[in-house]
matplotlib code that plots the C-alpha trace (Angstrom):
import matplotlib.pyplot as plt

x = [-13.0, -10.5, -7.8, -7.4, -4.5, -1.2, 0.0, 2.7, 0.3, -2.1, 0.7, 1.6, -1.9, -2.7, -5.3, -7.6, -10.1, -10.1, -9.4, -11.5, -8.7, -8.4, -12.2, -11.9, -9.1, -11.2, -14.1, -11.9, -10.3, -13.6, -15.2, -12.4, -12.6, -16.3, -16.2, -13.0, -12.2, -15.5, -15.3, -17.3, -14.7, -11.8, -13.5, -14.0, -10.3, -8.9, -7.5, -6.4, -2.7, -1.8, 0.0, -2.1, -4.6, -2.3, -5.0, -6.4, -2.9, -2.1, -5.3, -4.6, -0.8, -0.2, -3.7, -4.5, -0.9, -1.3, 2.0, 3.9, 1.9, 4.9, 7.4, 8.3, 7.3, 10.9, 11.6, 8.7, 6.0, 2.9, 4.5, 1.7, 2.0, 1.3, -2.2, -3.2, -1.6, -3.6, -6.8, -5.9, -5.1, -8.4, -10.2, -7.9, -8.7, -12.5, -12.1, -9.4, -7.9, -5.2, -2.7, 0.9, 0.3, 1.6, 4.6, 5.4, 4.2, 4.9, 7.6, 9.8, 9.3, 10.0, 13.2, 14.4, 13.6, 15.9, 18.8, 20.7, 18.1, 20.7, 22.3, 21.0, 21.1, 18.4, 16.5, 15.9, 14.1, 12.3, 10.8, 9.9, 8.0, 6.4, 5.1, 3.9, 6.3, 7.9, 6.7, 9.0, 9.2, 11.4, 13.0, 12.4, 10.0, 6.5, 6.5, 9.5, 8.6, 10.0, 13.3, 13.8, 17.3, 16.6, 19.3, 21.5, 20.7, 22.1, 25.8, 27.4, 30.7, 33.0, 33.7, 30.6, 28.4, 26.9, 24.3, 23.7, 21.3, 17.6, 14.8, 11.5, 7.9, 8.5, 5.2, 5.0, 8.0, 5.9, 4.9, 7.5, 10.4, 12.6, 13.7, 15.3, 17.5, 19.2, 22.6, 25.6, 27.2, 24.2, 20.9, 20.9, 18.5, 18.1, 16.1, 13.9, 14.6, 18.3, 20.3, 20.5, 17.2, 14.5, 11.1, 9.1, 5.5, 4.5, 1.0, -0.3, -3.5, -4.3, -4.7, -5.0, -1.5, 0.7, 4.2, 7.2, 10.7, 13.4, 16.6, 19.7, 22.6, 25.3, 22.6, 23.9, 22.9, 23.3, 24.3, 21.8, 23.2, 26.0, 25.3, 24.4, 22.2, 20.6, 19.6, 18.1, 16.3, 14.8, 13.7, 12.0, 10.2, 9.0, 7.8, 5.9, 4.5, 3.3, 1.7, -0.2, -1.1, -3.3, -5.4, -5.8, -6.9, -9.4, -10.8, -11.2, -13.0, -15.3, -16.5, -17.1, -19.2, -21.2, -21.9, -22.9, -25.3, -26.8, -27.3, -28.7, -31.1, -32.4, -32.3, -35.6, -36.4, -39.5, -41.1, -38.5, -35.0, -32.4, -30.6, -33.5, -32.6, -31.1, -28.1, -27.0, -27.6, -25.1, -22.5, -22.7, -22.7, -19.6, -17.9, -18.9, -17.1, -14.0, -14.0, -14.4, -11.4, -9.4, -10.1, -8.7, -5.5, -4.9, -5.4, -3.1, -0.4, -0.9, -0.7, 2.3, 4.1, 3.0, 4.3, 7.4, 6.3, 8.9, 6.2, 5.6, 7.1, 4.7, 1.7, 2.6, 2.9, -0.4, -2.2, -0.7, -1.4, -5.1, -6.1, -4.9, -7.1, -10.1, -9.9, -9.8, -12.7, -14.8, -14.1, -15.0, -18.3, -19.0, -18.6, -20.5, -23.5, -23.9, -24.8, -24.5, -23.8, -20.9, -19.1, -19.2, -16.6, -19.3, -19.5, -16.5, -16.4, -13.7, -11.4, -11.7, -11.0, -7.9, -6.7, -7.3, -5.4, -2.4, -2.3, -2.3, 1.0, 2.5, 5.1, 4.8, 2.1, -0.1, 1.9, 5.2, 4.0, 2.7, 6.2, 7.7, 5.2, 6.1, 9.8, 9.2, 7.2, 9.4, 6.6, 8.2, 6.7, 5.6, 8.4, 9.1]
y = [-31.8, -29.5, -28.2, -24.4, -22.9, -22.4, -19.0, -19.2, -20.1, -17.3, -14.8, -15.5, -15.9, -13.3, -10.7, -10.2, -8.0, -4.2, -2.3, 0.7, 3.0, 1.5, 1.9, 5.6, 6.1, 4.5, 6.7, 9.9, 8.9, 7.8, 11.1, 13.1, 11.0, 11.2, 15.0, 15.5, 12.4, 10.7, 8.4, 11.0, 13.7, 11.3, 10.6, 14.3, 15.0, 11.8, 13.5, 16.9, 16.0, 16.3, 13.4, 13.5, 15.6, 17.9, 19.4, 16.0, 14.7, 17.7, 17.1, 13.3, 13.4, 16.5, 17.4, 13.9, 12.8, 9.6, 10.0, 9.3, 6.3, 3.9, 6.3, 6.2, 9.3, 10.1, 10.4, 12.8, 10.3, 8.9, 5.7, 3.5, 0.2, -1.5, -2.3, 1.4, 2.0, -0.9, 0.7, 3.9, 1.9, 0.1, 3.4, 4.8, 1.7, 2.2, 5.7, 4.9, 8.1, 9.8, 10.3, 8.9, 7.1, 3.6, 5.0, 7.8, 6.9, 3.2, 2.4, 5.4, 5.7, 2.0, 2.2, 5.1, 3.2, 0.5, 2.9, 4.3, 6.7, 8.1, 9.8, 13.2, 12.4, 9.8, 11.3, 14.7, 13.4, 10.8, 13.5, 15.6, 12.7, 11.8, 15.3, 15.6, 18.4, 16.4, 13.7, 10.7, 7.8, 4.7, 4.6, 1.0, -0.3, -0.7, -4.4, -5.2, -7.9, -8.6, -10.4, -9.5, -8.4, -5.8, -4.8, -2.0, 0.7, 3.6, 4.2, 6.6, 8.2, 10.7, 11.9, 13.9, 11.2, 12.0, 9.5, 8.5, 6.0, 5.4, 3.6, 2.9, 2.6, 4.3, 4.9, 8.2, 9.8, 12.4, 15.0, 13.8, 16.0, 13.3, 10.1, 7.2, 5.7, 2.3, 2.4, 0.2, 1.6, 1.9, 3.8, 7.6, 10.5, 12.7, 15.9, 15.9, 19.6, 19.1, 19.5, 16.3, 14.9, 14.3, 12.7, 11.8, 10.7, 7.5, 6.7, 4.2, 2.1, 3.5, 7.3, 7.5, 6.0, 7.4, 6.0, 7.8, 7.2, 8.6, 9.7, 10.8, 12.5, 13.2, 14.2, 14.9, 12.3, 11.9, 8.4, 6.8, 3.3, 1.2, -1.7, -4.4, -2.3, -0.6, -4.0, -5.0, -1.7, -1.9, -5.5, -4.5, -1.7, -4.0, -6.6, -4.0, -2.4, -5.7, -6.7, -3.4, -3.3, -6.3, -4.0, -1.5, -4.3, -5.3, -1.8, -1.9, -5.2, -4.1, -1.0, -3.0, -5.6, -3.0, -0.8, -3.8, -5.2, -1.7, -1.3, -4.7, -4.2, -0.9, -1.8, -3.4, -5.7, -7.6, -5.9, -7.0, -6.0, -7.8, -8.7, -11.0, -13.4, -16.6, -16.5, -13.0, -14.0, -16.9, -14.6, -12.0, -14.6, -16.2, -12.8, -12.0, -15.1, -14.2, -10.7, -12.0, -14.3, -11.5, -9.5, -12.3, -12.7, -9.0, -8.5, -11.4, -9.8, -6.4, -8.0, -10.0, -6.9, -4.9, -7.6, -8.5, -12.1, -14.6, -15.7, -12.2, -13.1, -16.1, -13.9, -11.3, -14.0, -15.5, -12.1, -11.1, -14.5, -14.0, -10.4, -9.2, -11.7, -11.0, -7.3, -7.8, -10.3, -7.9, -5.0, -7.1, -8.2, -4.6, -3.5, -6.4, -6.4, -2.7, -3.5, -0.7, 2.1, 0.1, 0.3, 4.1, 6.7, 8.4, 5.6, 5.2, 1.4, 1.5, 3.4, 0.5, -2.1, -0.2, 0.2, -3.5, -4.5, -2.2, -3.3, -6.9, -6.3, -4.0, -5.4, -8.8, -10.7, -13.4, -16.0, -14.6, -14.6, -18.1, -19.2, -17.3, -19.0, -22.4, -21.7, -20.3, -23.3, -25.8, -27.0, -28.5, -27.6, -30.1, -32.2, -31.6]
z = [26.8, 25.0, 27.3, 27.6, 25.6, 27.4, 28.3, 25.7, 22.9, 24.0, 24.0, 20.4, 19.0, 16.4, 17.2, 14.2, 15.9, 15.8, 19.0, 20.2, 19.3, 15.8, 15.2, 16.4, 13.9, 11.1, 11.9, 11.7, 8.4, 6.9, 7.9, 6.3, 3.1, 2.9, 2.9, 1.0, -1.0, -1.9, -5.1, -7.0, -6.2, -7.1, -10.4, -11.2, -10.6, -12.1, -15.2, -13.8, -14.2, -10.5, -9.0, -5.8, -4.0, -2.0, 0.2, 1.2, 1.8, 4.1, 6.1, 6.4, 6.9, 9.2, 10.2, 11.5, 12.0, 10.0, 8.1, 11.3, 12.6, 12.0, 13.5, 17.2, 19.1, 20.1, 16.4, 15.7, 14.9, 16.6, 17.9, 16.6, 14.7, 11.5, 12.8, 12.9, 9.5, 8.1, 9.2, 7.4, 4.3, 4.4, 4.3, 1.6, -0.4, 0.1, -1.3, -3.9, -2.4, -4.6, -1.8, -1.4, 1.9, 0.9, -1.0, 1.5, 4.9, 4.6, 2.1, 2.5, 6.2, 6.9, 4.7, 6.8, 10.0, 8.8, 8.8, 11.8, 13.2, 15.6, 12.6, 11.8, 8.1, 8.8, 11.7, 10.0, 6.8, 8.9, 11.2, 8.1, 6.6, 9.9, 10.3, 6.8, 5.9, 3.1, 0.8, 0.2, -2.2, -2.3, -5.8, -6.7, -9.4, -8.1, -9.0, -6.8, -4.3, -0.8, -1.0, -4.6, -5.8, -8.4, -10.8, -9.5, -12.1, -10.1, -9.4, -6.9, -7.5, -5.9, -2.4, -2.4, -3.8, -7.2, -8.4, -12.0, -13.4, -14.0, -12.2, -14.0, -12.7, -9.4, -7.6, -5.6, -7.3, -9.1, -6.5, -3.9, -2.8, -1.3, -3.0, -1.2, -3.9, -3.6, -5.4, -5.8, -2.6, -0.3, 0.2, -0.5, 0.1, -3.0, -3.1, -6.2, -6.8, -7.0, -10.2, -12.2, -11.1, -13.7, -12.9, -16.0, -15.4, -17.2, -18.4, -15.9, -15.6, -12.2, -12.4, -8.6, -8.1, -10.9, -11.6, -13.1, -14.4, -12.2, -14.1, -12.2, -13.9, -11.3, -8.7, -5.2, -2.6, 1.1, 2.3, 4.7, 4.9, 3.5, 1.1, 3.7, 5.9, 2.9, 1.4, 4.8, 5.1, 1.6, 2.2, 5.4, 3.6, 0.8, 3.3, 5.4, 2.2, 0.8, 4.1, 4.4, 0.8, 1.6, 3.8, 1.0, -1.3, 1.4, 1.4, -2.3, -2.2, 0.7, -1.2, -4.4, -2.4, -0.5, -3.5, -5.6, -2.9, -2.5, -6.3, -6.9, -4.0, -5.7, -9.4, -10.5, -13.4, -14.0, -11.1, -8.5, -7.3, -9.5, -6.2, -5.4, -8.3, -7.1, -9.5, -8.3, -4.6, -5.1, -6.7, -4.0, -1.2, -2.7, -2.9, 0.7, 1.9, -0.1, 1.3, 4.9, 4.3, 2.9, 6.0, 8.2, 6.3, 5.9, 9.7, 10.4, 8.3, 10.0, 13.4, 12.5, 11.3, 14.4, 16.9, 15.0, 14.7, 13.5, 11.0, 9.5, 6.2, 6.0, 7.0, 4.4, 1.7, 2.6, 2.6, -0.8, -2.3, -1.6, -1.2, -4.7, -6.5, -4.3, -4.9, -8.6, -8.5, -6.4, -8.7, -11.8, -10.1, -9.3, -12.9, -14.3, -11.9, -12.3, -15.9, -18.5, -16.0, -14.6, -18.0, -18.1, -17.1, -15.0, -12.5, -10.2, -10.5, -13.1, -10.7, -8.3, -11.0, -12.1, -8.5, -7.9, -11.1, -10.4, -6.8, -7.8, -9.6, -7.0, -4.6, -6.1, -8.0, -6.1, -8.0, -6.9, -3.3, -3.5, -4.7, -1.7, 0.6, -0.7, 0.0, 3.5, 4.6, 2.7, 0.4, -2.7, -6.0, -8.7, -10.1, -13.8]

ax = plt.figure().add_subplot(projection="3d")
ax.plot(x, y, z, "-o")
ax.set_aspect("equal")
plt.show()
């Protein structure tokens, strides 16, 4: 007979289930996206040149209060956790919604939370982001992974700090009004409308998450944290972003699986649904198992971040090692099993494939996270 788990082990066991409050949040976000951000709507506006859907973002960020989920209520937020933010990102992934949630409400907010929030220079922009009054972006290349030490391409000089330099491939920069810029002497807040700031959109694979080049030429900045604290704040933001990105990737994979099952159940060939053919059944069953596993590791990462688990870095590395590849595989199967229509611009499948591919590279590739995981668990690599 197996002995019952001890109180200590039960207290630290991850909770992979969704609470009633999380399901209520999911229902509210899905309802909004169904009416305002359905894939067909996203497809119709994919080439309108706007960095994101401002009206949808306003409804999501300030109308529903999701922009402040990670911010304590005493600082102007909702006082929720990474678990609730993960639910929002799942739904945004299902809709490939063109909103700056990951870049603004996760990366920028978490970076600010890593600074001294008792200082007005930190608390004021944090409250503005949490309430949806401003849109922020962390000025690091989108491919930067947790623990990375990117080259310091921005320098600060003068008593009133003036920042000069360039950062490439910054997601969320276009359309933002506040940049959090890591420089040689710390982390700075820079208004995008200030003199000396130029944001140049770059053609990106994923039209729903555009990237841009940020160029600063003696742009005024406000110091948020010195070098040591700034590095820790950026690392925490990247870790949280990578962990919650797994939930977005899960949402992408879930939509692709559900849409493909629906389509193959309706599309008929030789007098029967194509989904009834054994070969396609096997492919979809295998994909279902992968998506179910992705849900487990994504929820584990969100729970570890929410509880401050000592193993949160491991949980994030596991989630990113797996979820990125599953999302890409699900999107590829969606395109292929839709046949001819799946190859066209008119069907939204290509939006999901592009989001999956860009997200696979964002905040570290699966291979990079596997290398991180091996280091964290002291698993030596193959000997040369």
